[in-house]
N, C-alpha and C positions, 0 to 999 in steps of 0.2 A: 341532261338526262330527263326524260319525261316518264310519268307513271300513270297507270290507270287508277281509277278511284279505289279499286280493291288493293292495288299495290301500295298506293299512298296510305291507305288505312293500315295495311300490314307494316309499312315502314314506321308509322307512328307508334304502333304497338312495340316494335323492336326498339324504338327510341326510348320508350318508357322502361323497357327491360334493361337497357344499359344504364338507366338512372338508379340501379341497385334495388329493384323491386324484388319481393319474395317470390321464389319459384320452387316448385316441387314436382317430382316425377312419380307416377303411380304405375303399377302393373295392372293387368286386366282384372285382378281380384281386389283392386283398389288398395293394395298395400304399398307403402312408401318405398321407392327404390332409392331416391336421393332427394336432397334439398340443398339450396344454396345458403351461403352465409347470411344473406339478408333475411331469409326465413327464420333462421335460428336466432338472429339478433332481434327481429321484430317480435316474434312470439316467445322469446326468452326461454328457449328449450335447448336440448343437446341432441346430437345424432343418436345416442343410445336410447333416447326417449322417443325417437321419430322413425328411424329406418326399420323396415320390416314390421311396422305396426299398421293396422288398418287406418285409413284416412279418417274415418269417423271417430276413432278412439283417441286421436291426437288432442293434446292440451285439455285433458279431462272432458272428452266428447264435445269439444267446442264446435266441431263441424258436423255433428250428428243432427242434420236438418233434413226433413223429408224432401224439400224441393231440390236439394243438392243430390240426394239419393237418386231421384227420378232423372235429373239432368245428366248425371254421369252414366246411368244405365242407358239412356237414350243416345248419349254420345258414343258409347261402345257399339250399340246396334247400328246406328246410322252413319257413324264416322263424320258427323257434322261438327261444326265449330261453335263453342260457347263463347260469346263475346259480352263483356261488360255486364255480367250477371251480378247484381248487387246483393250482398249478404250482410244482414244486420246481426252483429255479435254483441254479446254482453260479456265483458271481460273485467277482471279485477287487476289493478285498481283503476285502470283507465276509463272504465264505464263503457258506454255504447261506442262501438266502432263500426264503420261501414267499409266493407272490403269489396272491391271489384274483382270478380273471378272471371278469368279467361282460360279456356281449355280447348285443346284439340288432340286428336288421336294421331299418334305417330305410327305409320304403316311400314310394313316390311316390303321386300322386293315384289311379292305377289299381291300387294295391296291389302293384305290382311292386317288388322290392328295389332300393334305390339305394345305400345306404351301410351300413357296419357300424360300430357304436359299441362301443368296448372301454373298460371301466373296470378299471384295474389297481391293486389295493390291496395294499400290503405288510402281510401278516398274520402275519409270522414270530412275533412275540411272542404275538399272540392265538392262533395255531395251537397253540403248545405249551400255552398256558393253557387253550384249549378242550379239548384232549385230557385234561387233568387234570379239567376239569369233566365231560367225557363219562364218564370212568371213575367219577367220583363219582356221576353220574346213573344209571349202570348199577347201581351198588350200591343207590342210592335206589329205583330202579324194582323191582329184585329184592325189596327189603324190602317195598315197598308191595304188590306183586303177591302175595307169599306171605301177607300179613296180611288184606287186605280187598277185593280186586277180584273182581267176579263178572261173568260173561257168560252170559246165558240166552237161548235162542231158542225161539219157539213159533209154531204155525200158527193158522189161523182157527178150529180146534176147541179152541184153548187148550191143545193138547197140546205138551209140552216136546219140542223137537227138538235142542236143544244145551245142554250143561251143562259148563262148564269146570272145571279142576282146583281153582281157588280156590272155585268154588261148591260143589264136593264138600266141601271142608274146612269151608266156612261152614255149610252146611245139614246135613251129616252123611250125605248120600246118596252112593252111588257113581254114576258117570256112567251105567252100564248099568241101575242100579236105578231111576233117576228118569226117564230118557228114555222117552217114550211116555205118561207120566202127565200128569194135568191140572196146569196152572200153578197152580191153586188149592191144590195140595198144599203148595206152599211159600209162595204168596202168596194167602191165603184170600179167598173171595168174601164180602166184607162191605162195609158202607158206608165210603166214604173221601171225605171232603169232600162228603157228601150223595149220593154215588153208589155203586152196587155195582161191585165190581171187574169183573164181567162186562160191565157197561155201559161201564166204562172201557176194557176190552180192545177192545170193538166200536169205540169212538171212536178208539182208537189206529189201528186198521186204516183207519178213515175219514180221519184227518188226523194222521199220526204226527209231523209237524213241531211240533205244539203241545206235545209232551211231551219237552221238552229237559231239564228238571229236574223230577222227580216224586218224591214221597215216599209210602211205604206200609209196612205191617208185613209181616214175613216169619215163617214158622214152621219151625223146625229139625226134624229127624227126632226129636230128643229132646223135641219139644213146646215148646221155648223160642222165645219171640217176639222177633224182632229188627226194628229199624227200618231200612228201606232207602231209599237215595236212588238213583234210576235215571233213565235216559233211554232213549227208544225210537227205534230206527232201522228203517226199512222196507227189506225185501229184496224186489226185484221180479223178475219173470220177464222173458222176452224181449219180451213184449208190453207191459210196463210195469205190469202188475197186481201188487199187493202179495200176496206169498205167505207171508211170514213177518215177524215182528217180532223184532228183536234188542234185548234189554235189556242195557244196560251199567250196572252199579250197584255200590254200596258200602253198607256199613252206615253208620249215621248218624255214627259216630265218624270214619269215613274221609272222609265228606263235609265234616265240620267241618275235618278236617286239610287236605283239598284246598282248601277256601275260604281257610284260613289261608295255605296255600302260595301260592294265587293272589294274595292280598292282599300277601304278602311279595314275590312276584315283581313285582307292580305297583309296589310301593314301591321295589323294586330298580331297576326301569326308570326311575322318576322320579328316583331318586338318581343313576343313571348319567347321565341327561339333565342333571341339575343339577351333576353332578361335572365334566362336560366344561368346561374353562376357556374356554368361548366362550358368548356369548349366542345362543340359538337361538330363532328366531321363525318360526311357520307361519301363513300367511294363506290364506283361501279365494279363489275366483275373483273375489269382490267386494271383495278387499283388506281383509277384516275379519280381525283377529287371532283365531286359534282355539287356538293353543297357544304357550307361551312359557316359557323356562327361567328359573330364579331368578337365574342369572348375568347375565341381561340386565338385571335390576334394579340390580346392582352397576355395570354399565357406564353406565347412563343416570340412576341415582338416581330412577327412576320405579317405584313398586310394580307388581308383576306384575298384581295385581287391577285396577288402573286401566287397564292396557293391553289385557287380555283383552276382546274384543268391540269394540274401537275400529276405526273405518275410517281410511283414509289421510288424510283432511282433519283429523280430530281428532289423529291421531298427529303430523302435521307441525307442529301447534301445540304439542304437549306436548314433543316431543323436542328442539326447538331445535337443529337440525343445520346445519352450515356446510361449504361446500367449502373446500379448503386455501387458496384465494385470498381467503377472507374473505366470499365471497358466500353468502347464506343460502339453504338449500333451501326455496323458497317454494311450489312447485307440487307437488301430490300425486304427479305422475309422476316427481318427482325422487327419491322414496324407492326404495332399491335393489330391494325386493321387488316394488313396483308396476312398476318398470321391467322386471324379469324377466318379469312377466306380459304386459306390453304388447309387449315386443320379442321375447318367446319365446326369449330367449337368457340364458345364464348369465353372471353378472358375478363376477369374482374380484379380490380385493385392491383394492377401491374404497375410497379413503381419504375419510373425512368427519370433521368436528370436532364434538364434542358439548360444549355449555356449559350446565352446570346448577349453580345455587347458587354461581356464581363459579368453579367448577372447570372447567378445560379438559382435554378428553381427545381424543386422536387415535385413531380407530377404523377398523379394516380390515374391510370388509364384503364377503362373498361371498354371492351369491344365485342361485337357479336356479328355473325353473318346475317345478311338479309335474305330471306327465302320467299319465293313466290308460292302461289297456292299449290303448286306441284312439288314443293320441297326443294326446288332448285335454287342454288345460290345466285343471286343477282347483284350482290354488292356487300358492303359492310358499313356498319355505323359504330361510331365510338364516342365516348365522352371523356373529356380530359379535365382534371381538377388540379388546381394548384394547392398542394398540401405542405408547402414550405414552412409556413407559420405553424401549422399543426405539428409538423415534425420537430421544429425548433422547440415548440411548447412541450412536446412529448420528451424530447431530449433534456430540456431544462427540468421538467418534472422528474425524469429518471435521475438526473444528477442531484436534484434537490432531495429526492427520496434516498439516494445513495449516501449523500452527506448526512441526512437526518438519521438514516439507519446506522451509519458509521458512528455518529455521536451517540445514538440511542443504545447501540450494542457495546460500545467501548468506554463510555464514560464511567468513571469510578464512583458511581452512585446509582442506586436503584431508581427505576422509572416504571410507572404503570399508568395505563389509561383506562378510565371507566366511562360507561355510557350513562344515559340519563336515568337508567334504573339502578345505577351504582354497581353494575357488573363489569368485570374485567374483560377487556378485549385486546389488550397488548401489554407486554411486560418484557423488560430486557433480562439478559442472563445474569447480570449482577444482582438483580432483585431476587431471581429464582435461587441463586446460590446463597444469598443472604438468608432467605427464609426456608430453603430446603424443599420447596415445592417443584413439581413438574409444571409445565405450561398448561397441560390438560387439567391438572388438579386446581390450579389457580383460576382458570376460566370457569370452573364449576362453582366458584365462590363469588361473593360480593364483598364490598368493603366492610359491611357490618359484621360478616362472619370472620373476616381476617383480624378485626380489631378486638383487643382484649376486653372482656366484659366490663372491667372497671373504667375503661375509657370510651365505651360505646356512646354514652349520652352526649359527651362533648363532640365526638366524631359525627354523630347524626345531626347535631345542631349546626355544625360547620357545613356539612353537605347540604342541609336544607337551605341555608343562607346562600350557598353557591347556586343552587337550583333557582332560588327566587331572585337571583342577580342582585342581592343586597351587597355582596362583596365579589370582587373579581379575583383576588389572590389572598392567601393567608398561610402563615407558617406557624406550626405548633408542635408540641411533643406528645407522643402517645406510645402505647405498646401494641405490637403485632404479635399474633400467635404463630409460632413457627410450626413446621410440619411435624416436629417431634413433640409438640405440645408446650414447649417452653416459651417464655415471654422474651421479646426483644424490644428494648427501648429504641425508638427512632424519632428523628426530627423530619416532619413531612412539610412540604410546601405544595399546597393545592392551588391550581390555577384553572379557571373556567375556560372552556373552549367554546367560542361563539361563532356563528356563521355570519354572512354578510348582512343579514337582517337582525343582528345582535340577539339571536336566539341561542340559549344555552343548549349545546348538543353533546356535552361530555366534560370530562375533567382530566387533566394531566397532573400527576403527582410525582415529585422527586422525593426519594427516601434516603435519609442519611442514618447510618448505624451509629448511635450515640451510647451504646451499651457500656463501652469503656469509660466514656466521660461520666456517665451516670454512676458506674461503679466507683470511679475516683471521687465523685461528689459524695456518694454515700460513705466511702471510706474516710473522706476528709471530715464529714460530719461526725462519724464515729471517732476519728482521731481527735477532733476538737473536743468531743465529749470526754474522751479518755484523758486528754491533756488537762481539761478543767478539773476533772475529778482528781487526777494526780496532783495538779497544782494546788488545789484546795486542801489536800490531805498531806502534802509534804511538810516536813519539819521547818523548811525555810520559807521566808517571804518571797513571793514572786510578783513580777510586774512587767508590763509592756508599755513601750513609748513609741511615738511616731518618729520619723527621721530627724525632726528638729529637737527631740528629747522631751516632748510633752507627754507625760504618763497618762494613759487612758484606761488602764486595767490593773487591778491588784488582786491577789488571791485572798482567800478567806483568812489565812493566817495573819496577813497584814492588818486587816480590820479588827481581828480578835486582839492583837497586841496593842495597836494604837488607839482602839476605841473610836475610830473615825468612820465616815461613809465615803463613797465614791465622789459625791458632790462636793464634800469638804476637801478632797484631795485633788480635784481638777485644777488645771492651770498651775498656780504656784502654791497650792494648799499644802503640798507635801513638805515644804520647807519648815512648817510649824513643828514637826516632830524631830527636826535635827537640832543638835546642840549648837548654840550660836558661835562657839569658839571654832567650830569646824565647818560651818555652813559655807562660808565664802570659798574655802579651798575645794570643797565637794562640788559646788556648782561650777566653778571654773574648770576643774578637771574633767567633769562629765561633758560640759559644752565643748571642750577641746576634742574629746573622742567623737562626739556627734559631728563635728566639723571634719575630722580627719578619717573617720570610720575605723579608728583603732579600738582594740579590746580595752574595756574600762575596768579598773579594779581600785578599790580604796577601802580604808578601814576607818570607821567613825561610830560614835554613839548615837542611838535613837531612843527617844522618850516613849515609855509605855503609857497606857491609859491611867496607870497609877502614879505617873510622874517620875518613875525610876528610869535612869539611863543605863542601857546595856550596849556593849560593844558588838558591832556587826562587821563581818567581812562581806563587802558588796562588790558584785561583778556584773557586767553586762556585755553581751555580744550582739553585733549587727546581724540582722536577717536580710539577705539579699535576694532579688529576683533573678531570673535566668540571664539577665544582662549585667548582673553585678551591682545593680543599684539598690541602695539600702531602702527597705520598705518599712522596717520597724526595728525596735531594739527589744531584746528580752533580758531581764535582769533578775538577780536573786540577792537576798540579804541573809547571811548565815550568822546566827548568834554564836560569837566566839568568846563570850565573857569568861566562861569556865576554862576554855582552852588557853586564854591569855594568862589566867592565874596559874594553870598547870605549867605553861611555858616558863613563867616567871620562877616557879619553884624548881622546875627542871634545870633552868639556867644556873640557879644558885647551887644545886647539887652537882651539876657538871663542873662548875668552877672548883668545888671542893674536891671532886674526883680527880680533876686535872692536877690540882696541887698535890694530892696524894700520889699520883703517878709520877710526878716530877720528883717527889721525895724518894719514891721507890727506885726510879731509874738512877738517881744520884747515889742511893745506897748501893745499888747493884754495881754501879761503876766503881765506887770506892772500894767495895769488897774485892771485886775482881782485880783492880789495880793494886791494892795492898797485898794480895795473895801472890802476885807474880814474883816478887823478890824472894820471899821465903821459899817458894817452890823451886826457884832457880838455884838457891843455895843448897837445898836438900838434894837436888839432882846433881849438883857439882860435887858435894861431899861424898855422895854415894859412888860416883865415878872414881874419885880419888881412892876410896877404900878398895874398890874392886881392882883398880890398876896397881896400887902400892902395897896393899896388905892382903891380897887374895891368897898368898902362901900361908899366912897365919890363920886362915879360916877354913873350916871344913866345908864340905859340899852343901850341907844344909844352910850354913851361914851365908855362903855366896848366893844361894837361892833366895834367901830373905832379902839380901841387898838388891838383887835384880827385881824382885817383886816391889820393893820400895821405889826403885827407879822407874818401873813401868807405871805405877800409880801416880808418881809425881808428874810424869809426862802427861798422863791422862788428865790430871788436875790442871796442868798448864794449858792443854787443849781446851778443856772446859772453860777455864778462866778467859782464854782468848775469845772463844765463841760468845761468852756472855758480854765481854767488852764490845765485840762487834755488834751484837744485838742491841746493846745500850746505845752505842754511837749512831747506829742507823736511825733510831728514834729521835735523836737530837740533831742530826746533821742536816744542813741546808741543802735542798735539792737544786742542782744546776744542770739543766737539760741541754744537750747538744745532739746532733745526728750521730748515731752509733751504728756501725756495721756489725750486726749480731752474728752473721754467718762467719765472718773472719774471726771474731772472738772465740766462738765455739770450736772452730777448726784449730786454733792455736792451743786451746785447752786439750783437745784430743791428741794433738802431736806431742805435747808435753807428757801426757799419760802414757802414750805408746813408747816413748823413750825409756820410761821406768820399767816397762815390761815388754821388751822387744820380741819375745817369743809368743806373745799372746795373739791369737787370731782375732782380728777386729774388722768389722764391716761398718762403715759410716755412710750415711746419706744426708748431706747437708744442702739445703735449698740455697741457691746463690742469691747474693745481694739482698738479704733481708735486713732492712734498716729500721731503727726505732728512734724516736725523739725521747732521750732518757739521760739520767745522770750516769756518766760513763763508769765511775768508781763503784757506785752501788749496783748497777746492772751487771758489772763484772763479777761482783761478789755473788749475786743471785745465780748467774749462769754457771759460775765455777762450782757452786754447791750442787746444782742440778746435774751437771755433767759428771762430777765426782760421785754423786749418788748413783747414777746409772752405771758408771764404771765399777763401783763397788758391788752392786747387786747383780752384775752379769759375770762376776769373776769366776763363778762355778760352771759357766756354760762353755762348751767346747768352742763355740764361736760367738763373739760379742757383736751385737747389732745395735747401733745407736743412730737415731734419725732426728733431724731438726727441720722444721718447716712452719708454714702458716696455713690457716683455713679461714673462711669467712662465715661468721654467724651473725645474722641480723644486720648485714652490711658493716660489721665490725671485724677488724683483723684480730685473729686469735693465734698466738704462737704456741708451739708444742715441742716437747722433747720426749721421744719414745724409745724404750729399750725392750730387750727380750729376756730380762732378768727373772728373778724369782717371783716378782709381782707381789700382790697382797690381797687380802680379803676386803671387799668393798665396804664392809661394815666399819672398817678402821679408816675410811677415806678422810674423815675430818680429824681424827686423832693424830695422824702422822704429821700435821702441821703445828701441834702443840709442843712447847718446849719439854725436853726430857722424856717424851713419850716415844716408845719404840714398839714396832710391830714384830721385829725379829730380835732374838737375844743377842747379847754382846759377844757370846761365845761363837755365834754364827758370823756376824758381821760387826766389826769394831765401829766405834763412833760415839759421839757425845749426846746425840738425840736433839741437837739444837740447830742443825744445818737447815732443815726445811722451815723451821720457825724464822730463821734469818731471811730465807727466800720470801716467805709470806710477808714479812715486815717490809722488805724492799719493794715488792709488787704493790702493796697497799700504799706505801709512801708515794708511788707514782700514780695513784688513783685507780689502779686496776684490781683485778682479783685473780686468784689461782685455785685450781682444783685438780684432782687426780682421779684417774680411772685405771683399773687393773684387775687382774685375776691371778689366783695362785698358780705359780709356775708358767704363767702366760705373759709375763712382763707387765710394765706399767707405762702410762702416758701422763705427763704433766702439762696442763694447759694453763696459759696465763695471758692476761691482757694488760695494756699500759695506757 
């Protein structure tokens, strides 16, 4: 495909446009209709700050320049094109920038202006580079002009009308000496390519356009022949008739040089095209590839030669392109350049995926239609960039940011970041919840404000060292002020954030709530203080030893008694206050406890500062850590000198009392035993009198005999109970397993047989066993059951219950009835011998039965008690 110079220039402009230059569209009032992403990115602005605003007001009146005013007004009036108008801008912080402004009017169907299209290209670097090139070109042109360039004019008579300075030097004629002479003076009339020069001159006047590059000989003034390369240009009058021919020529060496330069320039253009790190493709209106850069081959792995001349159908098969969602580009219209031609719209940053030889590449494509001066589409140009690495980096960055954010937001520790001015710019939810601030509240603060006043000096010193890079990382404790004004103890670890140039750009801080630990520490200190105060003021001696038994602390009482100091007591100094007769035993026993970890207890005398020995009960317990390892021993020494004397006296008196009790029991037994025979004789003779002599006695006499017999029987019962009570105190206990449920059931059956008409309900718990003396427990249970039977005799229905309950993990037995009960103020009295709650007239008995029960239970190491209420029955509880 070939282009005119104007088309080539326009194609170059479109090429630049596809390289993501900033573009903006204005209406005829110079208000912004739209702008592309490159504009917003380059000038760091947003659509809301751009669209519908006057062009001159954009970016704080950046474009409010009189020359631009005039150019745009002229553009609207004349519909001309503004090309490469350089605008010098002062921006912050970039400084001076040079922008190339290109503009043209977009017309409607009737040719009237509708919109203005502006292309803004930052050419700051190119501008300064171009100026260097221009300076270089000036020197080059001056050099070339002085060596070999000629310009000669002649008319239809072949008379020379113009002869420039370089021609003077070349041919050796002065300008005045040659003008007016025949052209054949310097270019002879001779055959050239089969024609005479005069014939050639006539042909030039007929069709000068044919003589773009012509070669012929020239003759210098000195007669020297030179070879010229020249072109003919026609000069016309106002009627359009050719009046003169202008020859622009060089000697043949200059022509060669020019050709070389042209070839080098062409190669340079191709090199520049291929140097651009983007694949460039140009297609014609029929979607056929006409030009393509070598970089395109690297992108697609398809040789340039194979792509040149291909149509869209062939290309879509060769290029194997896919959309990001994996769908293949299958229709010719899917190709970006074809789409640009069909839609007449530019496409920027369209992502496609190229798969060739198993390699996957992500490519960003920008394409735009190529328009001629009449706005007709003549083709399309597109740039292709490999963004695979960028996408991988972006994905890696997103994954890294996601991982960081996941850690940042979910770690069970507060985290905040501060900038170089110590202000917060990031914090996780854990920290906000810890301190009670919202993120907005925290961002309005700095680290100095957040720190409690009592810790600010230390905090400021640490931050200053971080800023000066004296330290990279530090951990310390301080207090933060919470949102409610309270203080929170925290452990902070501050780390400097540095860039690639090792400049400090901020700090990251992890925050651990240690308020509980601090509270424990303070409580521990207070506890230790209370302990020492208590230990120093307690009546006992107190001391602490290490796991091996070496004592390292005594309370004040120890020093007051022994008159020693801690230095004197260290190591084995404590042995000096022990009695030598007991020392070896004490040391051996304590060392054994240290070795086994067993509780230690011993009794021995200690010498006071006055030399007096007093007896002490000494004890020590091991103190263990959470793993059960002994970390120290705590011991006490209690003065028991007076207690030992009291115990000695008590022992003596106990022995005397035991002897007296033995004498009393012996006496009681003797009396009871000796009374049994006389009482039996009295009862026997009374029965004889009643049986044999009742006829000789009147009624009153018989009544007296019966009263004597009743009292004798009562006396016998009382004597038997006293004997039983005496025997229980002296009898040896022999325990076996006894089924209490069976024993009580047998008692009740026996009692029922004596009163078969009595209504009785019994509730006996099954299989209640006890480890007891069978004869004694039989006596106790019989007395309790007979007691319940007796005191329920006046009820219409007798209810007796036996069972067990558990109190403090101990088995408690009980016998419960619904009898007459008793007042609880007599609960202790009922177990004393001969003490009665009810009169003998109401219920017969000796008053010794419950005393016998109590004695049996106590002989078994248990206890008995009763609960009841008047007319609500009674319950007797006992343990064994």
